[in-house]
C-alpha positions as CSV (number, residue, x, y, z in Angstrom):
1,M,104.3,88.2,111.6
2,P,102.0,90.3,109.4
3,A,98.4,90.4,110.4
4,A,95.9,88.3,108.4
5,E,94.0,91.4,107.3
6,P,95.7,94.5,105.9
7,H,96.0,97.5,108.3
8,S,95.3,100.9,106.8
9,P,95.8,103.7,109.3
10,S,93.7,106.7,108.5
11,L,95.4,109.6,106.7
12,S,94.3,113.2,106.8
13,G,95.1,116.4,105.0
14,T,95.7,116.6,101.3
15,C,96.5,112.9,100.9
16,K,93.1,111.7,99.7
17,N,94.6,109.1,97.3
18,L,97.2,108.0,99.8
19,R,97.0,104.9,102.0
20,V,99.3,102.8,104.1
21,R,98.8,99.0,104.0
22,E,100.4,96.3,105.9
23,A,102.6,94.1,103.8
24,G,102.3,90.3,103.4
25,F,104.9,87.7,102.5
26,D,104.0,88.0,98.9
27,D,105.1,91.7,98.9
28,A,108.8,90.8,99.6
29,A,110.0,91.4,96.0
30,L,108.0,94.7,95.8
31,I,109.5,96.0,99.0
32,A,113.1,95.0,98.0
33,E,112.6,96.9,94.7
34,L,111.1,99.9,96.5
35,T,114.1,100.0,98.9
36,R,116.7,99.8,96.1
37,T,114.9,102.5,94.0
38,A,114.2,104.8,96.9
39,W,117.8,104.7,98.1
40,S,119.4,105.1,94.6
41,G,121.1,108.4,94.4
42,K,120.0,109.3,98.0
43,V,121.9,106.9,100.3
44,A,125.6,106.2,100.1
45,A,126.5,103.5,97.5
46,K,128.1,101.4,100.2
47,S,124.8,100.8,102.0
48,S,123.5,97.3,101.9
49,G,120.1,98.7,101.1
50,H,121.3,99.0,97.5
51,R,121.7,95.2,97.3
52,E,118.4,94.5,99.1
53,T,116.9,91.1,98.2
54,S,113.4,89.7,98.5
55,E,114.9,86.9,100.7
56,R,116.1,89.5,103.2
57,V,112.8,91.3,103.2
58,L,111.0,88.0,103.7
59,Q,113.2,87.4,106.8
60,H,112.1,90.8,108.2
61,L,108.4,90.1,107.4
62,Q,108.7,86.7,109.2
63,H,110.1,88.2,112.3
64,G,108.5,91.7,112.3
65,G,106.5,93.4,109.6
66,A,106.3,96.1,107.0
67,F,104.0,98.8,105.6
68,I,103.7,99.9,102.0
69,L,102.8,103.5,101.1
70,V,100.4,103.6,98.2
71,K,99.3,106.6,96.2
72,E,96.7,106.3,93.4
73,D,97.2,102.5,93.5
74,Q,101.0,102.8,93.0
75,A,103.4,101.6,95.7
76,I,105.6,104.6,96.4
77,G,107.4,103.7,99.7
78,S,107.9,101.2,102.4
79,V,109.2,100.7,105.9
80,R,110.0,97.6,108.0
81,W,110.3,96.8,111.7
82,V,111.7,93.8,113.6
83,P,111.9,93.1,117.3
84,L,115.4,93.3,118.8
85,E,116.8,89.8,119.5
86,S,117.7,90.8,123.0
87,E,114.5,92.8,123.8
88,S,111.4,91.6,122.1
89,Q,109.4,94.6,123.4
90,V,111.7,96.9,121.5
91,W,111.3,97.2,117.7
92,A,113.9,98.5,115.3
93,I,112.6,100.5,112.4
94,L,114.4,99.6,109.2
95,R,114.9,100.5,105.5
96,M,112.3,103.3,105.1
97,G,112.2,104.9,101.7
98,V,109.9,106.9,99.4
99,L,110.4,106.9,95.6
100,P,112.1,110.0,94.2
101,A,109.1,111.3,92.4
102,W,107.1,111.6,95.7
103,R,109.8,113.1,97.9
104,G,109.4,116.5,99.5
105,E,105.8,115.9,100.6
106,R,106.6,114.5,104.0
107,L,105.0,111.3,103.1
108,S,107.5,109.2,105.0
109,E,105.8,110.5,108.2
110,H,102.8,108.3,107.3
111,L,105.0,105.3,107.3
112,V,106.5,106.1,110.7
113,E,103.1,106.9,112.2
114,A,101.8,103.5,111.0
115,V,104.6,101.7,112.7
116,I,104.0,103.7,115.9
117,H,100.3,102.8,115.9
118,R,101.1,99.1,115.2
119,A,103.6,99.1,118.0
120,L,101.1,100.6,120.4
121,S,98.5,98.0,119.5
122,A,101.1,95.3,120.1
123,E,102.1,96.8,123.5
124,V,105.7,97.4,122.4
125,S,107.6,99.6,124.9
126,E,110.0,101.3,122.6
127,L,110.9,102.0,119.0
128,R,114.5,102.5,117.8
129,L,116.0,103.6,114.5
130,G,119.4,104.5,113.2
131,V,120.1,107.6,111.2
132,R,123.0,107.3,108.8
133,A,125.9,109.7,109.3
134,D,125.3,111.0,105.7
135,Q,121.6,111.7,106.4
136,P,121.6,114.2,109.3
137,R,118.6,116.1,108.0
138,L,116.5,113.0,109.1
139,L,117.2,113.8,112.7
140,D,114.7,116.6,112.7
141,L,112.0,114.5,111.0
142,Y,112.2,111.8,113.6
143,A,112.5,114.3,116.4
144,A,109.2,115.9,115.2
145,L,107.6,112.4,115.5
146,G,108.7,112.0,119.1
147,F,112.0,110.3,118.7
148,E,114.9,111.4,121.0
149,L,118.6,111.0,120.5
150,A,120.0,108.0,122.4
151,P,123.8,108.2,122.3
152,E,124.1,105.5,125.0
153,L,122.6,102.9,122.6
154,E,124.3,101.0,119.8
155,Y,122.3,100.4,116.6
156,A,121.7,96.6,116.3
157,H,121.7,96.6,112.5
158,A,124.7,98.9,111.9
159,N,127.0,98.1,108.9
160,P,130.5,97.6,110.4
161,Q,132.0,99.1,107.2
162,E,130.3,102.4,107.7
163,P,130.4,105.2,110.4
164,P,128.0,104.2,113.2
165,P,124.5,105.7,112.8
166,T,122.9,108.1,115.3
167,V,120.5,106.1,117.4
168,M,117.1,107.5,118.2
169,R,114.4,106.1,120.3
170,R,110.7,106.7,121.1
171,L,109.3,105.3,124.3
172,L,105.7,104.2,124.0
173,R,102.9,104.2,126.4
174,Y,99.9,102.0,125.7
């Protein structure tokens, strides 16, 4: 469940007007719109992210949480996490996206780092994510953030109508 007070991890470098804030339940419609817009033209049309609803986002917020990336008071990206049903100390990172006008600046790293810090503070033991087969360039991004390939794992949120994603994990020490 989202914390009562927004969480804003500190950001450094040239991102003075950039912040990450923890989402609340009232952000569900915004996050759904951010996901659909960020994935448009970037992620395969078959992906369920293109049909994201505020109801689905609200389910994620009720069971896990989300961060919203804000630049100059405009929401420009988001990411979600939920604990795995079978392992509550393992979180799955879901539906990360940055709007097209803001891509190429490595801003998604701030979203992933925010989830890592939140997981550490919650004493979560592991983070997992799935990289779509049509997005292999993301493997290097996540590897640079400490995620490792985990071919022995199955992605819990995989779309059965798509090729299985590559699972990556990051073990956490708190």
